[in-house]
Structure formats: structure tokens, C-alpha cells
C-alpha positions in Angstrom: 0.1 -0.4 0.2 1.2 3.6 -1.0 1.3 6.1 1.7 -2.3 7.8 0.9 -3.8 4.6 1.6 -1.5 4.4 4.8 -3.6 8.1 5.5 -7.0 7.0 4.8 -6.5 3.6 7.1 -5.3 5.7 10.2 -8.0 8.9 9.4 -10.8 6.3 9.7 -9.5 4.6 12.4 -9.6 7.9 13.9 -12.6 8.7 13.5 -14.3 5.3 13.9 -12.6 4.7 17.4 -14.3 9.0 18.1 -17.9 7.2 17.4 -17.3 4.4 19.5 -15.1 5.5 22.4 -15.5 9.2 22.5 -19.4 9.3 21.3 -19.1 11.5 18.4 -22.3 11.7 16.9 -22.9 12.0 13.0 -23.2 15.3 12.8 -19.8 16.4 14.7 -18.8 14.0 12.2 -20.6 16.2 9.3 -18.9 19.3 10.8 -15.5 17.4 10.6 -16.2 16.7 6.7 -17.0 20.2 6.3 -13.8 21.2 7.6 -11.5 19.2 5.9 -13.5 20.0 2.2 -12.5 23.6 3.1 -8.9 22.9 3.8 -9.1 20.2 0.7 -10.5 23.3 -1.7 -7.8 25.5 -0.3 -5.2 22.5 -1.4 -6.5 22.2 -4.4 -6.4 26.3 -5.1 -2.8 26.2 -3.9 -1.8 23.0 -6.0 -3.6 25.0 -9.2 -1.3 27.5 -9.1 2.0 25.3 -9.4 0.3 23.3 -12.3 2.7 23.6 -15.6 0.3 23.3 -18.1 -1.8 25.7 -19.7 -5.5 25.4 -19.0 -7.5 25.3 -22.0 -8.9 28.2 -23.9 -12.9 27.1 -23.1 -12.0 27.6 -19.6 -10.6 30.9 -19.9 -11.5 34.0 -18.4 -13.5 36.6 -20.6 -15.6 39.6 -19.9 -18.2 39.1 -17.4 -16.7 35.7 -16.2 -13.9 37.9 -14.9 -15.1 41.5 -13.1 -11.7 41.4 -11.7 -8.0 42.8 -14.0 -7.1 39.6 -13.6 -7.6 38.3 -17.7 -4.2 39.6 -18.8 -2.8 37.2 -16.1 -3.8 34.5 -18.1 -1.8 35.8 -20.8 1.5 35.6 -19.0 4.0 33.1 -19.7 6.6 31.7 -17.5 6.4 31.3 -13.7 7.8 32.7 -10.6 9.7 30.6 -8.1 9.6 31.6 -4.4 12.0 29.0 -3.0 14.5 26.9 -4.0 12.5 24.1 -2.9 9.2 25.1 -4.4 8.3 24.5 -8.3 7.6 28.0 -10.4 4.2 29.5 -9.7 2.6 30.4 -12.9 0.6 33.8 -12.9 -1.4 32.6 -15.5 -3.6 30.3 -12.9 -4.7 32.7 -10.8 -8.0 33.6 -12.8 -8.8 30.0 -12.7 -7.7 29.7 -9.0 -10.0 32.8 -7.9 -12.8 31.7 -10.5 -13.3 28.5 -8.2 -12.6 29.9 -4.8 -15.1 32.8 -5.0 -18.2 30.1 -5.0 -16.8 27.9 -2.0 -15.8 31.0 -0.5 -19.3 32.2 -0.6 -21.2 29.2 0.4 -18.8 27.3 2.6 -19.2 29.7 5.9 -22.8 29.2 5.4 -22.9 25.6 5.1 -20.9 26.0 8.7 -24.1 27.8 10.2 -25.9 25.2 9.1 -24.2 22.5 10.2 -23.5 24.1 13.4 -27.0 24.5 13.6 -26.8 28.7 13.9 -28.6 28.8 11.0 -31.6 26.1 11.1 -33.6 24.5 10.3 -31.0 21.3 9.2 -29.6 20.9 12.7 -31.4 22.0 16.0 -28.7 21.8 18.8 -24.6 21.5 18.0 -22.3 21.0 21.1 -18.7 20.4 20.0 -16.9 18.1 22.7 -13.2 19.0 23.7 -12.5 15.8 21.6 -13.4 17.5 18.4 -9.9 18.7 17.9 -8.1 15.3 17.8 -10.6 15.0 14.2 -10.0 18.2 12.8 -6.1 17.7 13.6 -6.4 14.3 11.6 -8.4 15.5 8.6 -5.9 18.5 8.2 -2.7 16.5 8.8 -3.7 14.4 6.0 -4.6 17.2 3.6 -1.2 18.7 4.2 0.5 15.4 3.8 -1.7 14.8 0.4 -0.4 18.5 -0.5 3.4 17.4 0.3 3.0 14.4 -1.5 1.5 16.1 -4.4 4.7 18.4 -4.5 7.0 15.7 -4.3 5.5 13.5 -7.3 5.8 16.2 -9.4 2.1 15.6 -10.4 2.0 19.6 -11.0 3.9 18.9 -14.7 1.2 17.2 -15.8 -1.5 19.5 -14.4 -3.7 22.2 -15.9 -4.8 25.1 -13.3 -8.7 24.9 -14.2 -9.9 24.7 -10.5 -11.5 21.3 -10.7 -10.9 20.1 -7.1 -11.8 23.5 -5.9 -15.1 22.9 -7.7 -15.4 19.4 -6.9 -15.6 20.0 -3.1 -18.2 22.9 -3.6 -20.3 20.1 -4.4 -19.2 17.9 -1.6 -19.5 21.0 1.2 -23.4 21.1 -0.3 -24.2 17.6 0.3 -22.5 17.8 3.5 -25.0 20.9 4.8 -28.0 20.3 3.3 -28.4 16.9 1.6 -26.4 14.8 4.4 -28.3 16.3 7.4 -31.6 15.6 5.9 -30.9 11.7 5.5 -29.6 11.7 9.3 -32.7 13.2 10.7 -34.5 10.6 8.6 -32.7 7.6 9.7 -32.9 8.6 13.2 -36.6 8.8 12.9 -36.6 5.6 11.6 -35.0 4.4 15.1 -31.2 4.2 13.8 -28.9 4.8 16.6 -26.0 7.4 17.2 -23.4 4.9 17.0 -24.8 3.3 13.7 -25.3 6.1 11.9 -21.8 7.8 13.2 -20.3 4.4 11.6 -22.2 4.9 8.3 -20.7 8.1 8.3 -17.1 7.3 8.5 -18.2 4.7 5.8 -19.3 6.7 3.5 -16.0 8.7 3.5 -13.9 5.8 3.1 -15.8 4.8 0.5 -15.7 8.1 -1.5 -11.9 7.9 -0.2 -11.5 4.5 -2.5 -13.4 6.1 -5.3 -11.1 8.6 -5.7 -7.9 6.7 -5.5 -9.3 4.3 -7.9 -10.8 6.4 -10.1 -8.6 9.9 -10.2 -10.4 11.2 -13.6 -13.4 10.7 -12.2 -14.2 13.9 -10.3 -12.8 16.1 -12.5 -15.4 14.6 -15.4 -17.9 15.6 -12.9 -17.4 19.1 -13.2 -15.6 19.6 -16.5 -17.3 19.2 -19.9 -14.2 19.3 -22.2 -10.6 19.2 -22.6 -9.1 21.2 -19.4 -5.5 21.3 -21.1 -4.4 23.7 -24.0 -1.9 24.7 -25.7 1.1 26.5 -24.9 2.8 27.1 -28.3 6.5 29.0 -27.3 7.2 32.4 -28.7 9.9 32.2 -31.5 12.9 34.5 -30.3 15.3 35.4 -32.6 19.0 34.0 -32.2 21.8 36.3 -31.6 21.9 39.7 -29.7 19.5 42.7 -29.9 19.9 46.1 -31.7 18.6 47.7 -28.9 16.8 46.9 -25.8 14.2 49.1 -23.7 13.3 48.8 -20.1 10.3 49.7 -18.9 10.0 52.2 -16.2 8.2 50.7 -13.1 6.7 54.4 -12.6 4.7 54.6 -15.4 2.9 50.8 -14.3 2.3 52.0 -11.5 0.8 55.1 -12.3 -1.1 53.2 -15.2 -2.3 51.0 -12.6 -3.8 53.5 -10.3 -5.6 55.2 -13.5 -7.0 52.0 -14.4 -8.2 51.1 -10.8 -9.8 54.4 -10.2 -11.6 54.4 -13.2 -13.1 50.6 -13.2 -14.2 51.4 -10.0 -16.5 54.3 -11.1 -17.4 52.9 -14.6 -18.9 49.6 -15.3 -19.6 46.6 -12.6 -17.9 47.9 -9.9 -19.8 50.7 -9.5 -22.2 49.0 -7.5 -19.7 47.5 -4.7 -18.4 50.9 -4.8 -21.8 52.4 -3.9 -22.7 49.5 -1.8 -19.0 50.5 0.2 -20.5 54.0 0.4 -23.7 52.9 1.8 -22.3 50.8 4.4 -20.1 53.6 5.6 -22.8 56.5 5.6 -25.0 53.8 7.9 -21.9 52.8 10.1 -20.3 56.6 10.6 -23.8 58.0 11.1 -24.0 55.4 13.9 -20.1 55.9 15.4 -19.8 60.0 15.0 -23.4 61.0 14.8 -25.7 63.1 12.0 -24.4 64.9 9.7 -20.7 64.8 9.7 -20.2 60.9 10.8 -22.4 59.8 7.3 -20.1 62.5 5.1 -17.1 61.1 6.7 -18.4 57.3 6.6 -19.7 57.4 3.2 -16.4 58.6 1.6 -13.9 56.1 3.8 -16.3 53.7 2.7 -15.9 54.4 -1.1 -12.7 55.0 -0.8 -11.9 51.6 1.0 -13.3 49.8 -1.9 -11.7 52.1 -4.5 -8.6 51.3 -2.9 -9.0 47.6 -3.0 -9.3 47.7 -6.4 -6.5 50.0 -7.2 -4.2 47.6 -4.6 -5.2 44.8 -7.4 -4.4 46.5 -10.2 -1.3 47.4 -8.8 -0.2 43.4 -8.3 -1.4 42.5 -11.6 0.6 45.6 -13.0 4.0 44.5 -11.3 3.5 41.1 -12.5 2.6 41.9 -16.1 4.3 44.9 -16.8 6.8 46.0 -14.3 9.6 43.8 -15.4 9.2 43.6 -19.1 12.4 44.5 -21.6 12.0 45.4 -25.1 14.1 44.0 -26.8 14.5 45.1 -30.9 16.5 42.7 -33.3 17.0 43.0 -37.0 13.8 41.2 -37.7 11.4 41.0 -34.6 10.3 42.9 -31.3 10.6 40.3 -28.3 8.9 41.2 -25.1 10.3 39.3 -22.5 9.1 39.5 -18.6 12.5 39.0 -16.4 10.3 38.5 -13.5 8.8 35.3 -15.2 11.7 34.3 -16.9 10.2 34.1 -20.1 9.4 36.1 -23.6 5.7 37.3 -23.2 5.1 38.2 -27.6 7.0 38.2 -30.4 6.5 40.2 -33.8 8.3 40.4 -37.2 9.5 44.0 -38.0 8.3 43.5 -41.2 4.5 42.6 -40.6 4.4 45.9 -38.5 1.9 48.4 -40.4 1.3 50.9 -38.1 3.1 52.9 -34.4 1.1 54.8 -32.6 3.0 56.8 -29.6 1.4 57.8 -26.5 -2.4 57.5 -27.4 -3.6 57.2 -23.2 -5.3 60.8 -22.5 -3.2 60.8 -19.1 0.2 60.7 -21.7 -0.1 64.2 -22.1 0.0 65.4 -18.6 2.4 63.0 -17.2 6.3 62.3 -17.8 7.9 60.9 -20.3 8.0 57.3 -18.4 4.3 57.0 -18.9 4.8 57.1 -22.7 3.5 53.9 -24.9 4.2 52.7 -28.3 1.2 50.4 -30.2 2.5 47.9 -32.9 -0.6 47.3 -35.1 0.8 44.0 -37.5 -0.9 43.3 -41.0 -2.4 40.4 -39.1 -4.5 42.2 -36.9 -2.5 41.8 -33.9 -1.8 44.7 -31.9 1.1 44.7 -29.1 2.0 47.7 -26.7 5.5 49.0 -25.9 5.3 50.8 -22.7 6.3 52.3 -20.0 9.6 54.1 -21.0 11.1 57.5 -22.1 12.3 56.5 -25.4 9.3 55.5 -26.8 10.5 58.2 -30.0 13.6 56.5 -30.1 11.9 52.9 -30.4 10.0 54.3 -32.9 12.7 55.5 -35.3 14.8 52.3 -34.8 11.5 50.4 -35.7 11.2 52.6 -39.0 14.5 51.8 -39.8 15.9 55.1 -38.5 18.9 56.0 -36.5 17.5 55.6 -32.8 20.3 58.3 -31.5 
């Protein structure tokens, strides 16, 4: 037997002993499983960050499916190594992880309230014993060991980050919080004792673990309808040394992130969270500071907090996507390389460039040179942007065949 089977047997033995010796009831076991589902969903999300294969185009975040400025992260090539003992973390996986985490992050706390009786009608009374920590410790250690084993096995080399395991645990949490309590209540009404129901709950968990171990692809097939792994065509980089290189100025990247965050907060879908934040601040400020001064201060703080969070997200995304980019101009091509991820992001042949537009942004006229950009349009309809750096005019002359000096 492999280590995972040993861990399965050990956890099942701990839970069964709790039922037989410590009087753990079926509702307590459901609560333990709820904790484990949350930890397991977090483990799945963490594993997805290390997934080396690109997700398929069908699951790519676009439009209304991605209300945050994370679509650009899905285009980032390469990874960032956070430690010598860890595989690289791939920024392109972050949107998929967040899209999978948002639903379970919304429902998992509610499921906990249902299982503890804080929200009726499924559980009338919940009084956890002191020995509950033993059961929680067993499942948390098991999930931690699974994550370490996953890293050691190198499974991340053959995995794409589409959030499959996290979506699976969302379904399991629903079963634990809604379906299972109703089944337990029905069995209790039929005269089944707590010990029998507790052992049945342990057996159900063992059965699920065995199915997942024997048919690992089955769980993924229940949440995906198509191929989850996409194509990863490498960016062609010319041989030899570049004629010139232009390094993006991080001041321009940060300024663009702030501007984008503020504009996105007052335009489009983000306006609703901003207004809600202002409404909450208005109520809280009025209660704390009194009217009318408290209402005005609270509303301003609420609006500012939401906008600040959006700007912070934009800053993080901008730091990863463009703050470390160096544009290399070769005799026959232009290549954008992200030094943070160690990979070329895009490449375009110079003879295919049809149009170059410098600093078309409205704010470029009032901001310093380090905010300038150069937009490249090709005959095939592709567009790429070089920015932010102060030598945009030199780059345009060089690409136009003139002396950059």
C-alpha cells in the first residue's frame, strides 16, 4: 500500500474510534468533514498555482466571467519561483484559481452555520466536545500530507489549473450541509442509533476516498465537460543579440495601475460595490460619529476603501504583467520578455508592423515621459503595446528603420 492508503486507514481509524469510544455523533462528523472540505479546497487552489500545463481556451476567463483585472494574468508566460524547494508559481493560473474559490468562499461559511445549528432548520443543537480538536487535526494533517506528496511526485508537471478539485469540494459541501443532515434526520426517525449513523458516516467517507483513489479522473469529469489542457505555443525568439533594448519604467506601470483602478471603480460593474461600500460607510459613520458629519465621513471612507482595494489589485497585476518587461529589438523582430517570470511574452516580426501609434493615452499629455507607450499594429490584425518608458520616440525611429540616436 502507498502512503495515501496508510493515511486513509489512519484517519478512518481515528474517526471510528471517536464514534465508538468518544461518542462522536453523525452531525459532529459532518462538521469535521466540512472543515476538511474547506482545507481540501484550499489545497486544490494552492496546487493549481503550481500547475505547469496551460488551461484550455474553453475555460479562459473573459468578459463578465472575470470582473477583476485578472484576464491579463491569463496571458502571462513563465513562472515565479518563490523558493528553491518549490516549483514555480504560474501567474496565468491565478484567474482560474480565483474563479473556482469565489463560489466556495461564499457558500462554505453558510454551510458551517447550517451544520452548527446557527442557521436552522437542518441542525437543531450542536455542542462540540473537547475531543473535536483530535478529529480536525487528523483531517488537516491528512490534507497537508497530500499536498506535500503531490509536490514530491511532480504531478504539477502534468496538471492544468482549471480549479477542478475546488469545484468538486463545492458540491461536497452542499451535500454535507443540506443533503446529509436530512438523511441523518430521516434515519434517526426510523430508529437508527447514533453509533450506527456515525459508523455509516465514517464508511461513506472511506468509500468516497476509495473511489477517488481508484478512479482519480472521475471527479474531474463531474465538473468539466471538455478538455482542460490547452496548447502552449512558445514565443519565437531570434538568435543573436538585440539591436537595442528598452526597459519598462515601473513608475509608468504603477501610475497606469492607479488610473485604471480608479476609472474601473466608477465605470462599469465595479460601481455597484463602490456604492454599496459608501452606503455601509454612511450607516456605520452615522452610528459612530453622529449626523450629519458622521454620514459624510463614513460614506467617503466606504467608497475610498472599495476603490483602494481595486487599485491594490491593479497594482499587483501591473507589477507582474508589465513592471519587469524588457523590449528587445532585433534586426527582424521585436520581443517582449518578462524578467520576473523569465519568459518571452510576445514576438512580432518587424516587416509585419503596419502602424505605430505613440502615447495615445489621455493621461500621457500630462504625465512625464516614463508614462509613454508605443502601440504596434500588424498586417494580421494583432496589436502589441510597448510601454512604459521614456525612449518611445527612439524606439519608433528604430523600428521605422531610422537611427535611434
